[in-house]
N, C-alpha and C positions, 0 to 999 in steps of 0.2 A: 381811791384805795384806802382802806382803813387798816389798822395794825392788829397784832395778836397780843401776847401776854405783856409786852412792854407798856403799851398804852393802857391796858387794863389796870396796871398799877397806878398810873397817873390819874386815870378816871377815879379810882377809889380814893386817891389822896386829895385831889383838887376839885372834884365835881361836887355839885350841890343838888339836893332834891328840890324839885319845883314843878308846878304845872305850867305848861307852855301854851299860851293862848295862840291859836292858829286859825286862820280862815280856810274854807274849803277850796280845793283846786280840782280840776278834772284833768285827765291825761292830755286833752287837747288844749288846755289853758296854760301849760308851762311856758315860761318866758322865752326859752331858746328853741328855735326850729331845729337845731342840731340834735336835740335829745329825742330822735326818732326811735320808737320802740323796736327792738329786735325780738325774734321768736325765742331764741335761747340766750341766756346770759349767766352762765355759771363760771366762776373763777376759782381755781384751786391755788392757794398761796402757801408757800413754805419759805422760811427764812434761810434754810441751808439744806443742800442735798447731802446724803451720806457719801463720804469719800474716804479713801485709805491714806494713811500717813506712813510712808516708807523712808523717812529721813534717816533713820538709824539702820546701819547695815547689820547690827547685832541683834535686832529684834524683828519679830514678825510684823507685817503691816497692821496697823490699828485702825479701826473704824471710828470716825468722829461721831459725836452724839447727833442723832437726827432731831432737828428742831421741829416745833409744832407746825401743823398745816391747817389751813382754813379752806372750807368750801364757801364761796361768796357769791351773792347775787345782788344786783342793784335794780331798782324800779322806781318809776314815777308814782307818787302818792296822789290819788285822785281826791281823797277826803282826809286831810291831816287829822282833824278832830276825831273822826271815827276810828282811824288807824291807831291814834294814841290811846283811845279808850280800850280797844281790843288788846293792844300790847300791854297796857297796865293791868288788865284782867289776867292775862296769861302769865305775866311776870310777878303779879301780886305786889307791884310797886308803882310809884308815880314816875319812875325814871330819874336819870341824872342829867342835868343840863351842862353841856361842855361847849365853850366858845373856842373856835379854831380859826387861825389865819395861816394858810399854807402859801408859801412862796416857792415857785418852781424856778430852777436855774438852768441855764443852757449847759449841756454836757454831751460828750461824744457818744455815749451809749447809756441806755437805761434812763431813769428819771432821778433827779436829785431835788429834794424839797426840804424846806425848813418849816416845821410846824410850831407855831407860836400859840400857846394855850392862854395867852392874854393874862397871865398871872405870874410873870417873871420866870416862867419855865417853858421849855420847848424841847424839840427833838430834831436833829438833822438826819434825814432818812434818804438812803439810796436804794432803789429797787429796779429790777429788770423783769419784764414779762412780755410775751408776744402780743402784738395787737391783732388778735384773731378772736372770732366768736367761739363760744363753747368753753370747756374747761381750760384754764391757763395756769401754769406754774409760775409763781413769782418768788424770786430770791431777793432778800433785802438785808441791809445792815443799818443799825440805829446808833446814834450817839446823842446822849442828853446834853442840854445846855441850860444854864441859869441866866443867860444874857442873849435872848433871841435877837433883839434889835441890833446889837453890835455885830453878831455873826451874820445877820442879813446884810449889813453894810459891806462887810468884807467880801462875802460871796457875790454880791451884786457888782462890786468893783472888779472882781477877778473874772467872773463868768458871764455876767449879764442876766437879767431876769426874763424868763420865758412867759410868766404869767402868775396870777394870784387867785386864790380861792378863799373866800370868807364864808363861814357857815356857823350856824348854831345847831348843835347836835343834842338830841335827847336819847340817852342810852338806856335800853332795857335788857335785862339778862333773863333768858328763857331757856332753862335746861343748859345744854352745852352751846347755846347760840347767843351771840351778841346781836341785838336788834338796834339799829341806828335809825332814828327819824331825823332827817337833815333838812333844814331850811337854808338853801344855798343862794347867796347873793347873785343875782343875774340869771339864775336858772329856775328856781322855784322849790318845790317840795319833793323830796326823794326819801327812799328807805333803803337800807343795806342790811343784809343778813350775813353774819359770819359764823359758820358752824365750826367750832374749835374741835378739830379731829383728835381722837385718841389714837395712840400708836397702832392699836390692833384693828382700827377701822379702815375699810376701803373707801375710796372716793365715792363710789356708787351709794354707799350708805349715807354719807354726808349730803349728797345730792337729794336723797329721799327725805332726809330730815328737813332740808331747806324747802322742798316742794310741799311737804305736809304743813310746815309753818306758814308758808305763803298762803295756802288755802285758808288756814285758821285766821290769818290777818286780813283776808279779803283782797289779796293782790292777784290780779289776773296776769296771764302770760303776755297779753297785749301791751302791758305797761312796763315790761322788762326792757332795760337798756344795757349797753356795753360801754366799756371805757371809763376812765376816771373823770371826775368833775372838770378837771383842767382841760381834758380833751374836748368835752362838750362845750366849754366856754370858748375855746379857740376856734372850734368849728362854727360856732354861732357868730363870731366876729368876722369870719371869712364870708358869710353869706349876707351880712348886713351892709 
């Protein structure tokens, strides 16, 4: 799972521009057998749903601010070098390299992870979403930290570690879409599209933007996958 406006700020502050040397992969050559492509893989993410606040008896219920939503897809990248070239052309940039180390902790509901940006900054992220194919609504909350290692130690002692994901991400911005090209340790090469929805846009419009961009980037529907990288890693461990 990737984030909305909060991580965009960190990317802008801590990322660096660079060309990423990558070798070619085919969909059948990814390291994990668990990453079996699915026909549909759209995810709709929102950090908070609209709700009313009726805590005061002397005032009318007030609606909270509706947080941004994303339409998201994930796919295996068959040719990372070619994908990066197309993304660079569409974004008119070489992209930003971001190193990420995600630690997932045991929790009774949803997912709790600590994202370490490997530069003395990080984020503690809790999110919930259904484990189903097709569009999914994800609610999440984020807390920044300047000491990820210390926080990881405390949470590991308190909750136990479910698993870890290490990746190098190359971020491209194309219109209202964040394009991630990820090299994930133990899995291989993937891409994520996050269409940052405007308040007046419907989900179907975001899906159409994602489909059009998939075509321009040369991503076929056969390479689409569902689930988070952590899910794919855990499934891979079960079958080995």
